[in-house]
N, C-alpha and C positions, 0 to 999 in steps of 0.2 A: 239645495242645488247651484249655486253659485257660490260658494264659499271653499271651493275643493279642488281647484286650480281647472285650465281651461280642458275639455274635453275632448283631445287630440284627433281620435278618428272619427267622430259625429264632425268636427270642424272641418276635416279634411274633404269630407264628403259631402257637405253645403256647401264648401267654395267651389267644387269641382262642379255642383248641379248647378251654379249660381253663373260658373264661366262658362258652360255651355249654352245656357242662355243667353248672357251678354253676345257669344259669338254670334249665336242663330240673329239676334237683335242689330248686331253690327251690321249684316248681309243686308238687311231692309232699313238702313237706314233714313230718317223722316229728309226729305227732300222738297216738301212745299207742305202747308197749312192740311191741304186731302189726306196725306199720311200723318201729319203730325196733331192728333187729337180730333179731328172732323171725319167720321165715317168709316175710314179704312179700306180694303178690299174684301169683295166675294170670294171667300175659302171654301164655300162646298157647304150642302146641309151637315153632312156629322161632323165635318170640322168648324162650321158654325157652331155647332152642339158642342164639342169640345170648347171652344173658344167662348161661348156663353159660362159654361160649366166652370173652366178655369179662370175668368174673371169673378164668378160671384163665390168661388171657394175661396174664404179668406180666412184670416186670424179668427173669425167667429167663428166658420164653421168648423176648421179644424183645430180651434182650441177653446173656443169661448165656450161653445155649445154643449162641449164633452166638460166645460169646467162648471155649468148652470145644469148639468144633469146630474152629475157627481154631488155638488151642493142639494139639489133641489128634490132630485128623482122626475119622478110623473109629472110633474106641473113644468117642466123644464120642457117639456114634448112641445109647450106652444110656440117655441122655436121651429123645431122640426117642419111641425105641421103647417104656421104660418109662411114658413120662407118657401116651403115647396108649394103650397096652395098659392101661394100670390103668382106662382110662374103658369098654373091652372088657369086663375082668373085675367090672367095677361094673354092666353092663349087664345081664350074663349072670346077677348072683349076686345081687345087692341093689337094684336101684334100683327094681324095682316091690314087692320087700315092704317096703321102707323107706316106702315111700306109703302099703301099707295099715295100716301099724303106727302113723303118724300123730300122731307125739310131732315136736313142734316143732325140738328141739336135739338134738344129739349126746348130750347126758349127760341129756336127757329120756328119751331112748329106754334109756341105759343104767340110768336109776333106775329106770325101771319095769318093764323087760322083767325085768331080774332082781331086781325088788321090795326095793329095798336104797337107800337115801339116800346111803350111805360110796361105794357103787359109783357115783353119780350124781356125789357131789362129787368125789372124783379122776379122774372123767373131765373133767367143768368145769375141775378144775386142769390136766391133760394139754390141752385144748384152749388154756388161755389160753398156756400154755406154746408150743406148735404155732404159735400167733398171733403172739409176741414172735420166735421165730426166724423165723420165715417173712418177717414184718414188716422185721427185720434185713436179710435180703437186699434186700427193695425200696426202703428208705429209703437203702442202698447204689448202688441204681442211679438212685433220684432224686437222690441227691449229686451223682453223676459228672455226670449229662443238667444238673440245675441250675449244676454251676461253669462246664461247657463253656459252656451257655448266657449266663450274666452274665460271662464270663472271672474267676471270682474262684476262689478254692481249693475242694478240695472239704470243708471242715469248716464254711465258709459257704452252700456247695451244699446240705448235708444239713440245715444248720438252718433256710434259707427253705424247701426242700421239705417237712419235719414242720409246720411253720406251714401251709401251704396246704392238706394232706392232713386234717390234724386240724379245721381250720375247714370244709372239704366234708363231713366224718361228721356232725358235729355239726349241720348245717343239712339235711342229708337222713339219710332212713329209708332203708330196704331197697325199700322201692317205688318211692322216687326212684332209687338205684343202679340196679335190672333196669331203670330206662326208659332210664337214661343208658347202662347197658351194652350196651342193643341199636346206640344211635347210637354209642357208641363201639366195639364191635366192626364197625362201616360204615368209621370212621375208621382203624379198626387193619391191616383188609382194605386197604385204598387205600396207607395211607401208608406199610406195608412192601413191598406188592409192586409197585407202579406204579413206585417206583425203583429196584427189583430187574430190572423190565424195561427200565429205560431204561442201566442198566448192565450188561446181557446185549448191550442192541441197539450200543452203543459198543462194548464188546469184542468184536462179532462173533459173538455166540453166539445161538442160537434165543431169541429174546426172547418171544414170544408165551405159549410157557410156559417159562418162566425154569428152573424146576426141577425142568427135566426136562435143558434145554439145556446146565445148568453141570456134565454129564457128562463133556463134550467139553472144557472148562476143566481139568476132573484129568488128563487125557491129559494135556493143554500143557503140566503141570505138570511132569507127571512126566518129557516127552520133550525140553521145553525149559531145565529148571533140577535135573531128578532129584529133584524132591520128591513123594514117593509117598505124598501124602494117602489114601488110598485104605488102606495097608497096616493089615491086622487086629491089634489088640493093639500095636502099638507102645509105646504109653503103657500096659500095665498087660496082667495077664493074663488066659487066658480065663474064671479064676474070678470077677477081680475085675472082669469086665464083666457076666458073670451076675449076681452078687450086687448089684450099683448095679441093673441091671436090674430084678428081680426085686423090689428094695425100693422102686423107685420103682413099679411097679405095685400093690404092694399099700398103698404110701402114698396113694396118688392114690383108692386105695380108702376109705381111711380118714380123709382129710381132711375136716374139720367142718365145714368152709362151702363143700365141695362137696356133702358130703350132707344139708345144708341143703336145698339146692336142690330135693329131691323131695319136701319135705313141703305146696308149694305147688300141687302140680297136683291133679287132680280124679279122677284114677284110674292105673292102672296102665299103661293104654298112654300117657297122656300122659305121663307118667313117662320110660318106655323112649324116645318117639320124641323128647321134647325131649333127652336123652341122645345120639340117632341125630343128630339134627341138632345136636350143639353138639359131638361127635365130627369131625363132619364141617368145619366152622367151625374148628377146633382142628387138624385134617390142613391147611388151605391156609398157615396161618401155620409151621404145623412144617415142612412141606415146602420152604419157603424159606429159612429157617434155614441151609442148609448149604450153600447158594449165597453167600449171602453172605463166609462163610467161606472157601470156596474164592477169590472173586474177590476177597478181600483177600490173600491168601497170590500170586495172581498179577500183582495190582497192585503189589504191595512187590518182588516177584522182577523185573521189567518195570523198575523205576523203581530196582533196585539199592539197595536198603534191607535191610539185616541187622540186623536187633534180635538185643539179648541174651535168652537166655530171658527173665532177669527183668524186662529192658524189655517185652518182648510179654506177661509176663503183668502188667504193670500199667497196660498199654492194652488189655488183652483185652476188660474188659467193655463198653468202648465202638466196638469193634472194627467194627459195624455201621453207626455213624456215620462213623467212621473209612473204612470201604469208600465211602461214596457222597461223602466230600470229596476222596478221591483219584482217586475216577471223574469228578471233573471235575463233577458236577451241580449245576445250580444254585441258590441259596440258599434259593429258596420250595420246592426239592424236598425239601432236607437238613430245612428247617422244619417241613415234612409228615413225615416218618420221624420225626425228634425228637419232634414232637405226638403220634406214636404211641405211642411208646414211654414217654415220658411218662404219659401215659393210662392204658398197661398198667398199668407201678408204682402209679400211684395210685390207682387204682380197685380194683387186689389189697387194696393197704392197709385200703382203704374198707371191702373188704369181711370184711378179718382184722381189723380194731380192732371192728366192729360186733360180728362173731363173739366175740371176747374177752369186750366189753363184756356181750353179752346171757347170755355164761356165767357173769359176775359177780354181774350185777343180778338175773337169774330162775333161776340155778340153785344160786348160794350164797346171794344177800341175803335172795330172797324163802322159797327151800325149804328155807331154814335158820335164819336169823336173824329174819327179820319176815313170814311168811305171810299179812297183811293188810295187805302196803305196797301204795298205791293206783299208778293208772298214772303218777301226778304222779309220785311219788317213785321209780317203778323208772326213767321217765325220764331224772330227776337223776342219779340213780346209772350209767346206761348214760353218759350222757354225762362225769361226772368220769372212769368205766373210762376210756373212750377217752383220754383226757386226759393220762391216768394209764400207761396202756400205753404213748401215744405216747412219752414224757419216758423209758420202761425203754429203750425201744427207738434211741430216738437217742441216749441214751450208749452202747449197744452199738453200733449203725453208726458213731458219731465212730470208733470204731477198729474196720473192721469184719475176723473173723478168716478171711475167705478169700472167694473169688469169690462172684459173688452162686449162680450155679447150686450151686454144693457147699455156700452157707450152706443154701438150701433145702433141698436133698437131707437134711439133719441133721433137718429138721422133716417129711420124708418116711417118714422111717428112724423116727419118735419114734410118728406115726401109723399106721406099719407093725407095730410092734410091741404096740402097745395097741388103738387103736380098731377098727383092722380083725378081729380076732379077736374084740373083745369084739363085733363085728356081725354076724360070718360065723356063728360058735355062738347068739349070741344068736336070730339068724333059721332056721336050719336044724338045729339041735338040741337040743330041748325041754327034755333032761335039765341043760342048762348053768346054774346056780344063781349066787347072789350070791357066796357062797366062792371059787367059780374064777372068776369074773370079776377080783376082787378082786386075788386072788394072781396073777393072769394080768399084768394090766394094771400091778400093781407091777413084775413082773417084766420086762417090757419095758420100762420106763424104766429098773429097772437096766441092764438089757441095751445100750440104745440109747447109754448113757454108758461103758460100761466101757471102752472104748478109752483118751478120754483119765481113767476113774480108776484103774484098774487094769493099763491097758497097758504103762506103765512099767517096774513089776518083774513083770506075767504079760505078756511079748511074746505069748504065742497069743492072749491072750484079743484083742489087737489085731488078730491076723491073722483069727481068726474073725469077730470082730462090726466092722470099721472101722466109723468114727463114718459115714460117709454111705452104709452098705451092708449094716446089722446086720441087716436083717428076714430076710436069707436063710435064715439060721438062726434066728435069732432069732424072726420067726413063728411057724414051727412049731415052736420050742421052748413058745414062750407057748399058744401051741394043745394042746400037750400037757397042760403045767402045768394049763389050764383043765378040760382032760377030764379029768384025775386026781384034781382036789383036787374038783371035782365027785362024782365018784363015790361020792368016800370020805366025802362030806357027802351032809347032806337034800337032797333033790329040789326044785324052786323051788313055790311055790303050784300046786295044781292050776287057778285060774282063770287063770295064767299060759298054762299049758302049754294048756290049753282055749282061749285066746285065739289063739294061735299055730295051733293045729289049724285051728279056724274062719275066724276072719276073715284070718289073713296067707296060709295057705295053703289055704284051705278054698274057695274061689271066683275066678270070675275076675270082673274089673272089665270 
C-alpha cells in the first residue's frame, strides 16, 4: 500500500483536517506553563469528556486494536475490555479524589502526598519513560499512514510525521489541544463510523448499527470459510488473556496524561461526569474496531487472498485502511478515515509529549534545579524537552519493536506497576509513606522490564511477568511492598494524613 505513488485525494483531506487543527491551536497559543502542559482550562463536562476520549483515541485505538483483532480474533478483545474497564476503575476509585487533592501532575501528587521530593523525581522519570514508550507506538502509526499517503517508505513517513507533530506541540498549549480534541473527536466519530456503515451496507449487513450487525459476518466466516473468528483463547491461554486485560485496566488508571485531565475540573461531580462522558465517547469507537477486523477477514476470504502469518502481521496495523480499500469505498471516504486515524495518533503524541515535557520543566528543573525559574524559562525548557523527547522517540520508532498496540501495552504495564499503586494507596491509605512509595515504584520498574532483563536465564520470570501483561502479579506485589515498607518505617507527616481525612475524603463537592 506504499508503493503505488501518493494517494492524492486522501492526502488532501488529511492535510485540510490537520490544517484546521493547527488554525484552532494557533488561536490558543501557549503563553504560560499553565497553558503549556500543566493543567489546562476547564471546558465543561461534555467538552471534558470529548477531550478525554480524543486524548485517548490513539493509533493503538484506531489502528492497532483493529490489527490485533484481525490477527487474533477473540483474544484481542482483552484490549477492548482492559482499556474501557480501566476508565470504570478510575471512575470508582480515584477520579473525584484526584480532583480534591488539587495537584497538576502525577509527580506533583506523588511528591506532595508522600512529602518526598525524591518520590516526585522518580515519578517524573517514570512519566517521561511512559511518554517515550507510548509515543513510539504512535510514531509507528503516523509513519505507516504518512508512508501510505505519500507513497513513500516507512522511514520517510515517520520522519515527516514527527516534524508535523513537534511543530504543532510547540505552537499550541494544553488549552489549544483540549479545544482541538473536541473538534478532533467529532472528526474521529464521523471518520471511523461512516465508512464502517457504508462497508456494512455494501456487504449486506445491518448498516445502521454496524457495531452489532457484524455478528452475522462472524457466522458467515465460519459457515463459508471455516474461520472461527470468535474462538476463545485460540491465540493465547486464559491466564495470558486475564493478565493482559488486568494490566491494561490498572495501566489506564495510572497513565499520567489521563490522570491530568481531572486536575482542571472545578469539583468532584464534574470530574466524574467528564469521565462518564469520556467512557461513552470511547465506547462508540471501540465497538467499531472489531467490525473492521471481521470485514477485513471476510473480504480477503471472498477474494481468495490468503496471507502468510508474517505478511498478515506486517500489514495488520493498517488493516482499517486496507479494509476500506478492499471494500471499494470512494477515495474521499478513505481520506476521511485516514484523517481520523492520523489525527488520533497526532494528538495523542501531542498530549504525551506535553506530559513528558512538563515532567522535566516543572517536576525536575523547577523543583530540583532552579525553584526561582520564570515562566519564560520554564516555557523554553518545555519546548526544548518536547523536541528532545520527540528525537528519542523517532530513533526508536525507525525500527519499532512490535505492533502498535503491543508497544502501547508496555507503557500501560509500567503505569500499572508504578503510578497506579502510588495513587491508590496514596488516596485510600493514610499510613502509606515515602519509604513505601519509593520502594514500590522502583520495584514496579524492575518488574515491568524483568522479562527482557532476566527472562533469558530465568524463564519463570518471563512467564509470571510478561512484558505486556506484567501488572497482573506486578501491581499486587508492588502494593504489598508499599504496605510492608510503610509499616516498618515512620508514618507520613500528620498534616498529610489530616489533609487526606478532611479535604480528600471529608466532604462532598
